[in-house]
C-alpha positions, 0 to 999 in steps of 0.5 A: 347864301348863294351869289347872284348874277350881279357883276362887280365894276369892270375896274374892280377885282376882289377875288384875290382879297376874298381868297386871302381873307378866307385863307387867313381868317376862315370867314366867307366874304362877298362883294356887294353892290351899292344896293347890298346885293351880292355880286361875287362870293358868298356869306353865311346868312340864313335869313329867309327875307332877301330884302332884309339881308340886302338892306343890312348889307347896304347899311353896313357898307354905308356906316363903314364909310360914315365912321371911316372903319369897319362896321359890324351888325347882327342879322336876323338869323344871328350871324355877325356881318361886317364890311367896308366900302369898295371905292374908286376915288370918291365913288363907292361901287359897293362893298366887301362884307364878311360873316361869322356866327354870332353865338360865340361872344368869347371871340369878339376880340378875334372878330374885331381884328378880322374886321380891321384886317379886311380894311387893311387888305382892301387898302393894300389892294387899292380896293378902297379910298383910304384917305377918305376913310381916315378923314371920316374916322377923324371927324367921327372921333371929333364928334365923339369927343365933343359928345363926351365933353358935353355929357357926363360919363354915360348918358346917351351912349349908355341908354343906346347900348342898354337898349341892345340887351333890353330887347333880349331880357324877356327871353333871358329871364324865361330861360333862367326861370326854366333852367335852360342853360343852353338857351341862356348862354346863347342869349348872353352871347348875342348880348355881348356881341352887341354891347361889345361892338357898340361900346368899342373899348370903353371898359367902364361902360361895358362893366356898368352894362354887364353889372345890370345884366347880373342884377337882372338875372339874379332877381329872375333866379330869386323869383324862381326860387333860388336862395337870396343869401346864396346869390348875394354871397356869391355876387359879393366875391364876384364884384370884388373880382370885377374891379380887377378886370382889365379887358373884355375877354376876361369880362366875358368869362366873369359873366359866364361864371356868374350865369353858371352859378345862378343856374346851379342855384336855381337847380339846387335850391328851387324851393318856391311852391308852384303857386308862386310861379302861378302867381307870376303868370297871373300877374303877367296876364293882368298886365298884358290884357291889351296884347295878343297873349296865349297860354304857352307864352304866359307859361314860359314867362312864369317858368312852367311848361304849358301842360303844368301851367294848365294843370295848376289852373285847373287845380288851384283856380278850377278854370282854364287859361282862356276862361280866366283871361276872358274874366280878367278882360271883362273885369278890367272893362267894367272898371273902365266903364264905371270911371271913364268916359272913353268910347266903348270901342276904345275900352274894348281895345284897351282890354284885348277885344278885337272889336266892339261887337265881340266885346258887347257879346262877351260882356253881356254873357258875363255881366248880364247887360250890355256895356252901355247899360252897365256904364249908364247904371254905374256912372250915371252922372257921366254923359258918355257916347255909346261908341 
């Protein structure tokens, strides 16, 4: 990402700090203004939307000021960004933001040290208000301790951090089912970057989240055809090891080993017939009728290539993806029309049809009558509006 024409505050010169930081850690660093726009230097970020990049930099600096310590976050192009506020007395002039690839979860300890070092360099060169940041950090610690005293050991923190990997779960399951080790490793690394930062140094919380990941991955492997006895036997030994782990880097290696064994089990023991995988696909179609789903997406969920999926549809069901999806939607619409009083326009949207006119056309072609007539015949006791 190239620097813009913005200029830092006349009383602020970040060049020496940026050069020293890049020399020591190898991470590109930039000065941003209060809106997140780069004024000097550059960071590694391939995001196409400049406004998203700018908003992220602005948020990083604001959150760093709020918590009194370096703040880290992921950008859309999977780079890890961290930064601190640049200040003169109480006035925030912008921030120092650095970046690195987020693809290597094993470097989290190194990235944490690098983020802390950025703050140390800024303080040593009088580029930030160390006293204010210390006060904010103490305040944040008091609030955190208060929350932990009120709640049990997990609750809010656990649910919030858990959401980090839940958004990655569909892609991870698909990669596991397809035996794509590289893709699975990349997703795991992204997840680790997020939960390690948010979990800070609470190893008990990190272990519980990683354990959830293992359960989810194991379930996907068994559904794909891995031998359940082999998966469970391997995990029993690993769970004994988990109890002895005392740092996050060892925990990362432990999880990587679990992933490799799961992928090996899929490769060596995949015995489920293709009809089982086809069943996964059909269930996904029925559960997501209202969404904008397509053949390639459904095939990926089942761990099948699009061409194999289409072949199985023809071979096993004598139909195409589009034909079957339409029939599922019409069948679901018929159920709703017969037992509910929702307007026909809402039934159409619920079943994945873009509008009532198209729905009426397709429904009549399949069922031989319009939705209104069908409802009148199958639910005559209901008084239902036509729209």
